[in-house]
SEVEXSE-309425 format. One line per 8 residues: number of its first residue (from 1); their letters; for each residue z, x, y of N, C-alpha, C. Coordinates in steps of 0.001 Angstrom, whole numbers. Each point is the difference from the previous one (the first is absolute). Layout:
BEGIN
NUM = A = Z X Y Z X Y Z X Y | ...
END
This chain:
BEGIN
1 = XXXXXXXX = 6277 36646 -19419 -1225 -430 617 -573 -1237 -696 | 128 -70 -1301 -532 -1126 -750 661 -1308 404 | 1278 12 328 721 -1204 376 -505 -564 1321 | -248 852 971 -511 -441 1295 -1371 -650 -153 | -849 606 -806 -1331 -556 -244 124 -1339 -715 | 930 -97 -965 222 -1261 -716 515 -1078 952 | 900 376 921 540 -953 970 -1102 -527 913 | -861 878 470 -1108 -418 863 -984 -896 -744
9 = XXXXXXXX = -270 353 -1253 -905 -818 -815 590 -1381 -215 | 1290 -48 -338 671 -1284 -214 3 -827 1289 | 285 642 1114 13 -679 1298 -1372 -593 309 | -1039 756 -216 -1366 -478 253 -378 -1144 -937 | 410 92 -1258 -287 -1072 -955 721 -1286 393 | 1243 126 437 753 -1180 429 -625 -638 1243 | -420 831 942 -675 -521 1197 -1270 -753 -384 | -779 607 -876 -1250 -622 -423 267 -1319 -723
17 = XXXXXXXX = 1002 -19 -864 334 -1218 -733 465 -1101 958 | 825 356 977 478 -972 975 -1160 -560 819 | -898 863 429 -1159 -449 772 -872 -955 -827 | -166 285 -1272 -798 -873 -861 658 -1357 -157 | 1324 -15 -166 724 -1267 -140 -133 -823 1266 | 185 645 1154 -119 -714 1271 -1417 -520 216 | -984 798 -355 -1407 -386 166 -353 -1181 -900 | 503 15 -1217 -325 -1052 -957 754 -1294 284
25 = XXXXXXXX = 1084 84 759 835 -1176 263 113 -278 1495 | -1109 84 698 7 -195 1455 575 -1355 387 | -359 -1044 -745 483 -1340 328 1518 -85 -110 | 553 603 -1023 1449 -29 -196 693 759 1127 | -522 1161 335 584 808 1076 -87 -751 1326 | -1143 -607 280 -176 -765 1238 984 -1172 51 | 146 -721 -1116 931 -1129 -45 1441 454 224 | 369 1123 -591 1357 523 187 255 383 1455
33 = XXXXXXXX = -972 638 624 144 382 1404 66 -1226 910 | -822 -993 -266 17 -1225 802 1349 -709 -134 | 510 -73 -1203 1291 -642 -221 1123 754 714 | -62 1310 -29 1015 811 689 -72 -233 1510 | -1208 -91 557 -148 -250 1437 503 -1404 367 | -292 -978 -848 474 -1363 255 1528 -58 -51 | 593 698 -970 1459 43 -108 621 638 1243 | -627 1064 478 496 678 1204 -89 -922 1210
41 = XXXXXXXX = -1104 -720 134 -157 -935 1115 1030 -1120 -86 | 276 -481 -1198 994 -1057 -177 1394 494 369 | 323 1216 -386 1296 588 354 150 78 1515 | -1054 466 686 40 98 1464 148 -1386 637 | -696 -989 -543 94 -1353 544 1407 -573 -183 | 590 250 -1158 1361 -477 -251 982 678 949 | -133 1311 161 895 724 912 -153 -490 1432 | -1247 -256 414 -235 -502 1352 626 -1387 164
49 = XXXXXXXX = -144 -826 -1023 572 -1344 48 1514 7 52 | 602 953 -686 1462 91 7 546 408 1361 | -795 733 767 483 481 1294 -480 -861 1168 | -797 -1026 -269 -487 -854 1083 908 -1219 149 | -220 -718 1060 794 -1196 247 -406 -1141 -925 | 805 -1039 38 -290 -1159 -841 -999 -916 690 | -763 -728 -795 -951 -975 513 430 -1373 -501 | -219 -1014 838 369 -1337 -461 -1129 -595 -839
57 = XXXXXXXX = 332 -1044 -709 -906 -624 -955 -1297 -461 686 | 127 -661 1143 -1194 -506 701 -936 1131 412 | 564 1107 446 -815 1151 407 -800 536 -1189 | 624 67 -1141 -680 498 -1211 -1150 -924 -372 | 242 -1314 -1 -1061 -932 -372 -1131 -20 1021 | 312 191 1269 -1055 78 1011 -890 1213 -246 | 622 1111 -353 -776 1218 -293 -877 -215 -1223 | 575 -599 -1042 -758 -232 -1232 -1159 -974 219
65 = XXXXXXX = 178 -950 912 -1039 -989 251 -990 466 1059 | 250 1163 607 -928 556 964 159 -545 1402 | 1115 -644 270 252 -536 1329 651 1087 822 | -537 246 1196 588 1012 869 1104 -647 813 | 1086 699 57 1160 -496 711 -7 543 1423 | 305 -825 953 94 447 1381 1467 95 386 | 470 1214 221 1409 202 338 146 513 1405
END
């Protein structure tokens, strides 16, 4: 019985310690999550680009310069 109580106490202490670390380092946690989301978006963009057709040089520069192309 003592072991089960010790396990629960240890589990609760670890939870409390983790919550305190996360609370004290909100900026770090937020930055890590933002970076992970940006990395995921970049991966999706790369995969989409690999499966899409090719664009010619003029089309790319027109898009970058904000000129709408009439096709």
